[in-house]
Steps between C-alpha positions, in 0.01 A plus 500: 500500500548574873475246780178666615345462156606138484344434843173659389503278190551186709213595732281571198579158349424327831173691537402412143587133556297486825205679340490265201521199734214622719283589200567159344407327827176689557393469136540122516310482828223714355475295182502177700216624718273536199625205293554217747203275586323556832414166655510517882510166681551387856798288407679804357474674837668215688850550635773360274854568613836372376349236276349313796121480541376576851387151602523390861716660766734790428784306667602303193836433343543688174674334214865603514501513123307826527790661686751358252313648204458831688874520571584421138264772386661752736850405385420547132278803563764690698737465205292767325664756730831439322348629175487859626877569519549314172226701329649823637847430361368370167264796457764760576758335276257491208412863574866589474520317165232725352657740253250768598629492858744789566811334636758779473509872434780706349627787716781753476716273718435189295233232530288433808225260587151639480291529816275217381794268435662590832176422686459175309853388586440584867182293499704210357740527795777720357559761770718745308442450126751677280584522133752227402850621417555226243314218332483198737692188400178296478361744243814532285390221258176690442599867517872482425791639701552866574669709768352777712285797397208297377230676303132516598411236239769264630388546861142422402615194305694374801200548730258330262735209432553451873123510553457240225746267672323553833164418341648182352633397843155555656338281233749221570438544871121464470537195273718329762254603770209342312704187430568454872132546579396246238752247627370543855141472386576185299674350804206548739258384229704184441502428873120517503488796741246673278251210509220619724337155525718258693365201306643641179851505647459148632378380160795657321743352751340159449539532124870573540548199731294263287189296573468356853601136552236262639693303765215250562480414130875441488484268802214305347682466168814381677300240694338366182831476317651311789 
């Protein structure tokens, strides 16, 4: 497959993805228009912004907790961008593992990488992919040891085994990534930064400190005992 054909395939996938997304969106909007109840009311038309009802002057002090929750949302939401490079590497490595994928071709001069495999390696960051001269040391326990002049089957086995190891590394990487996110989320939750109502945080802090001490009652009890 040429680079031009691969580019056309990528554009076709993106167009299909966008079309399905738009159709799904408009179908849901259309179904909602006919299914949802229609009950207009004056209160529904009132302005309601940022969780604060419009009562009194517009020069009011917003609860800072709103900005804290908004920043936390942005921090965890932006992390989704890191899924794209991970998904690219994982998808291409699993593609290379497929036995139907043509990794190498036999020629009169020996064995060469196929155009599809060469393009896939370049997309993974390998600028000048070549056929290995010998079995790598990391793959000797799996494929055995052999000198130069590898056969087409051996070259394909090396490529697929390397792709399997790369896919395993990406899985470990995403597990560590999720673990870090969960630890961070548990930390901000434990601190009470996710409690929208300030009274809830104060109540939890009071429970950790214990019940309040009535100083007047203690003074009165001391006076009676004396």
